[in-house]
BAVORO-935929 format. One line per 8 residues: number of its first residue (from 1); their letters; for each residue x, y, z of C-alpha. Coordinates in steps of 0.25 Angstrom, whole numbers, plus 5000, padded with zeros to 4 digits. Example, Ala and Ser with C-alpha at 12.3 -4.5 7.8 and 13.67 -1.06 7.14 Angstrom:
<lumros>
1> as> 5049,4982,5031  5055,4996,5029 .
</lumros>
This chain:
<lumros>
1> xxxxxxxx> 4981,4912,5079  4994,4918,5083  4995,4926,5069  4980,4930,5072  4984,4935,5086  4996,4943,5081  4987,4950,5074  4977,4955,5083 .
9> xxxxxxxx> 4988,4959,5090  4995,4968,5080  4981,4973,5076  4978,4977,5091  4991,4984,5092  4990,4990,5080  4976,4995,5084  4981,5000,5096 .
17> xxxxxxxx> 4991,5008,5089  4982,5014,5078  4972,5018,5089  4983,5026,5096  4986,5032,5083  4973,5036,5081  4971,5041,5096  4983,5049,5091 .
25> xxxxxxxx> 4978,5055,5077  4965,5059,5083  4973,5067,5093  4983,5071,5084  4972,5076,5073  4962,5082,5085  4974,5091,5088  4978,5096,5074 .
33> xxxxxxxx> 4964,5099,5072  4961,5106,5084  4975,5113,5081  4971,5118,5070  4953,5123,5074  4963,5133,5084  4970,5139,5074  4960,5141,5065 .
41> xxxxxxxx> 4950,5148,5078  4959,5155,5082  4963,5163,5068  4976,5158,5066  4984,5162,5057  4986,5154,5046  5000,5154,5045  5011,5155,5054 .
49> xxxxxxxx> 5013,5147,5069  5001,5148,5078  4999,5143,5093  4993,5128,5095  4980,5130,5105  4972,5121,5109  4955,5125,5105  4947,5130,5116 .
57> xxxxxxxx> 4932,5128,5120  4924,5118,5114  4933,5116,5104  4943,5112,5114  4936,5103,5119  4932,5097,5108  4946,5095,5103  4950,5089,5117 .
65> xxxxxxxx> 4938,5081,5117  4943,5074,5105  4956,5072,5111  4952,5066,5123  4942,5057,5117  4953,5052,5107  4962,5047,5121  4953,5041,5127 .
73> xxxxxxxx> 4948,5033,5116  4962,5030,5112  4966,5023,5126  4954,5016,5128  4956,5009,5115  4970,5009,5115  4968,5002,5131  4958,4992,5126 .
81> xxxxxxxx> 4967,4987,5113  4981,4986,5124  4973,4975,5132  4967,4969,5119  4984,4971,5114  4988,4964,5126  4980,4952,5126  4985,4948,5113 .
89> xxxxxxxx> 4999,4950,5115  4998,4941,5128  4993,4932,5119  5005,4932,5109  5019,4928,5107  5028,4936,5096  5021,4934,5083  5031,4929,5072 .
97> xxxxxxxx> 5036,4940,5061  5031,4934,5050  5015,4937,5055  5017,4950,5055  5008,4960,5047  5016,4966,5035  5003,4975,5032  5002,4980,5046 .
105> xxxxxxxx> 5017,4981,5048  5017,4990,5035  5007,4999,5042  5012,5001,5055  5026,5004,5050  5021,5014,5041  5013,5019,5052  5026,5019,5060 .
113> xxxxxxxx> 5033,5027,5050  5023,5037,5049  5021,5040,5064  5029,5030,5071  5035,5041,5080  5021,5043,5086  5018,5029,5086  5030,5028,5096 .
121> xxxxxxxx> 5029,5041,5104  5014,5037,5107  5016,5021,5111  5009,5016,5099  5011,5002,5096  5010,5004,5082  5027,5010,5083  5036,5000,5077 .
129> xxxxxxxx> 5049,4997,5085  5060,4995,5079  5065,4980,5076  5075,4973,5070  5069,4958,5061  5078,4949,5061  5076,4940,5047  5073,4927,5055 .
137> xxxxxxxx> 5083,4920,5056  5095,4929,5056  5105,4923,5053  5121,4926,5050  5131,4935,5056  5125,4948,5044  5113,4955,5045  5106,4965,5037 .
145> xxxxxxxx> 5095,4976,5043  5085,4982,5036  5079,4994,5039  5066,4999,5033  5060,5013,5030  5050,5024,5033  5036,5017,5036  5040,5003,5035 .
153> xxxxxxxx> 5044,4990,5041  5054,4978,5042  5044,4971,5033  5044,4981,5020  5058,4978,5019  5050,4967,5009  5046,4972,4996  5042,4966,4982 .
161> xxxxxxxx> 5045,4953,4987  5059,4957,4992  5066,4959,5003  5080,4969,5003  5082,4961,5015  5077,4947,5015  5085,4947,5001  5099,4952,5006 .
169> xxxxxxxx> 5099,4944,5016  5097,4930,5008  5107,4935,4999  5117,4940,5008  5115,4933,5020  5111,4942,5029  5101,4942,5040  5091,4953,5038 .
177> xxxxxxxx> 5085,4961,5050  5073,4971,5047  5071,4983,5055  5056,4988,5058  5056,5002,5066  5046,5014,5068  5051,5023,5055  5042,5035,5062 .
185> xxxxxxxx> 5052,5037,5073  5064,5045,5071  5075,5037,5062  5087,5039,5074  5076,5031,5085  5074,5020,5075  5090,5021,5071  5093,5019,5086 .
193> xxxxxxxx> 5083,5009,5088  5090,5002,5076  5102,5002,5082  5099,4997,5097  5091,4986,5088  5103,4981,5081  5111,4983,5090  5105,4972,5098 .
201> xxxxxxxx> 5100,4963,5086  5115,4961,5081  5118,4958,5095  5111,4947,5096  5111,4941,5082  5114,4927,5082  5128,4929,5077  5138,4940,5075 .
209> xxxxxxxx> 5135,4949,5065  5143,4953,5056  5138,4961,5046  5126,4971,5044  5119,4979,5035  5110,4987,5034  5098,4990,5022  5090,5002,5026 .
217> xxxxxxxx> 5077,5007,5019  5075,5023,5017  5073,5026,5033  5078,5012,5036  5093,5017,5030  5093,5029,5039  5087,5022,5052  5101,5013,5051 .
225> xxxxxxxx> 5109,5025,5049  5104,5029,5061  5106,5018,5068  5118,5016,5062  5123,5029,5068  5117,5027,5082  5123,5014,5083  5137,5020,5080 .
233> xxxxxxxx> 5136,5029,5091  5129,5022,5101  5142,5010,5097  5134,4999,5094  5140,4986,5088  5131,4984,5074  5138,4996,5065  5150,4987,5066 .
241> xxxxxxxx> 5146,4976,5060  5135,4983,5048  5143,4985,5036  5132,4990,5026  5119,5000,5026  5111,5001,5014  5100,5013,5014  5091,5010,5005 .
249> xxxxxxxx> 5084,5023,5000  5086,5030,5013  5083,5045,5014  5097,5049,5020  5093,5064,5017  5079,5062,5018  5066,5062,5010  5059,5072,5003 .
257> xxxxxxxx> 5047,5068,5006  5047,5070,5022  5054,5084,5018  5040,5087,5012  5031,5081,5021  5040,5091,5032  5038,5103,5023  5024,5099,5023 .
265> xxxxxxxx> 5024,5099,5038  5030,5113,5039  5022,5120,5028  5008,5115,5037  5014,5122,5048  5013,5136,5042  4998,5138,5043  4993,5139,5055 .
273> xxxxxxxx> 4980,5133,5050  4987,5121,5046  4998,5120,5057  4993,5110,5064  4992,5101,5052  5006,5099,5054  5004,5089,5064  4999,5078,5053 .
281> xxxxxxxx> 5012,5081,5045  5019,5080,5057  5014,5067,5060  5028,5061,5050  5034,5053,5060  5048,5055,5065  5055,5046,5055  5048,5052,5042 .
289> xxxxxxxx> 5054,5065,5047  5067,5060,5050  5067,5057,5034  5065,5072,5031  5081,5074,5031  5085,5059,5036  5087,5060,5052  5095,5048,5057 .
297> xxxxxxxx> 5099,5055,5072  5091,5058,5083  5097,5073,5083  5093,5074,5068  5078,5076,5072  5070,5083,5085  5054,5080,5085  5052,5094,5087 .
305> xxxxxxxx> 5058,5098,5075  5056,5085,5066  5050,5093,5054  5060,5104,5054  5064,5104,5038  5078,5105,5039  5089,5094,5039  5095,5094,5056 .
313> xxxxxxxx> 5101,5081,5053  5116,5080,5057  5124,5071,5047  5126,5057,5049  5135,5050,5039  5136,5036,5036  5147,5028,5045  5160,5026,5039 .
321> xxxxxxxx> 5164,5012,5033  5152,5007,5033  5146,5002,5020  5133,5010,5017  5124,5010,5004  5112,5020,4998  5101,5017,4990  5093,5025,4985 .
329> xxxxxxxx> 5080,5024,4976  5075,5033,4964  5064,5032,4956  5070,5036,4943  5073,5023,4937  5086,5029,4930  5098,5039,4932  5095,5048,4923 .
337> xxxxxxxx> 5084,5052,4926  5086,5053,4941  5085,5068,4944  5072,5071,4953  5070,5058,4955  5082,5056,4963  5078,5065,4971  5065,5059,4973 .
345> xxxxxxxx> 5073,5046,4975  5064,5033,4976  5052,5041,4981  5057,5045,4994  5071,5046,4996  5080,5055,4986  5090,5046,4981  5100,5057,4986 .
353> xxxxxxxx> 5096,5055,4999  5095,5039,4999  5109,5041,4995  5115,5049,5007  5118,5059,4998  5118,5076,5002  5123,5089,4998  5127,5090,5011 .
361> xxxxxxxx> 5141,5082,5012  5139,5080,5026  5127,5074,5023  5130,5064,5013  5132,5050,5015  5141,5047,5006  5140,5035,5002  5148,5029,4992 .
369> xxxxxxxx> 5142,5029,4978  5143,5012,4977  5135,5011,4989  5123,5020,4983  5114,5015,4974  5100,5021,4967  5090,5013,4962  5083,5019,4951 .
377> xxxxxxxx> 5066,5016,4951  5067,5013,4963  5057,5018,4974  5058,5020,4989  5051,5007,4992  5057,4998,4981  5070,5000,4986  5066,4989,4995 .
385> xxxxxxxx> 5063,4979,4983  5071,4983,4973  5079,4972,4965  5090,4981,4960  5090,4988,4975  5092,4974,4981  5103,4971,4973  5111,4982,4976 .
393> xxxxxxx> 5107,4980,4991  5112,4967,4990  5125,4972,4982  5128,4980,4993  5126,4970,5005  5135,4961,4998  5147,4971,4993 .
</lumros>
């Protein structure tokens, strides 16, 4: 009965969130079409900037009627669903972790990665909040924190029947803790939230924490670096017990696919007719645009200029005196055939970016060669399940 009711509660909440997103989408698409209509009817120049103006007369009345009706319908349905959700929540206690719905969670995680910043700004219930989930029961004073990547969640550390966190915890005596967060928000925001929650978690741990190790996959490695820097700036306690930081396929100097998406965004803006379509390419979340160059701090981004192509981030070296490791994937199975494959890396992150290497010495993370490793023939997601990757992780954490 509890499981059935929990699914109903989740369904109602998801329906409310999906409805709000649909209303926002109708409103946004109507605005795009109206902007194009306005430009074309004013015989705009095909190239160059044109001032945005609403359509007038009967045409304008039609567009404003669509927007108004859309808002009224959305508010009415959302109110009814809110009452249903409140009734279900009042009759339920907290649902056990093992009754979560993995497929639903994966879909919501992907949605948060693509437009999580919008979900937060609009108060959408589908927005994921930063959470740290200890593997129960938490035991011992050695803690291993695992931070997932873009469009993923904590359950997706389990891949092809293997979970690095669980295997390392059982093998090396760690208590595994999994982070779940909204990957569509800025990395600096997630870093700040992670730093604060980690301080609270370790402060209330059943026994004194003697050692903390962190493994961050993809964006998770950047969130870990941001959290560490902000924790040190705030004088938090947990960095003092952080012994090892492992960066698994993290785009320290950006990912080419995001830079390609930004070129598309800028290219559409050249034509006055197509310029309204930049709103579609501009739907990429703040978290995704942070991956263009690897932004880690609040000062690295500005929401008014976050689609600027230039690398404007500040250099952020790794903290001295801490063991940091970087592992990259490469689609090339052999070192003698690397070349372009190393530029492609694991399909998403180039090898040099994942290893923290940069032509500008001030940006190079200077991770020792003994703390670097390239997993040949392994793509970005298979970094989570590859046996060779696991052996390397175990070796590093056991040192």
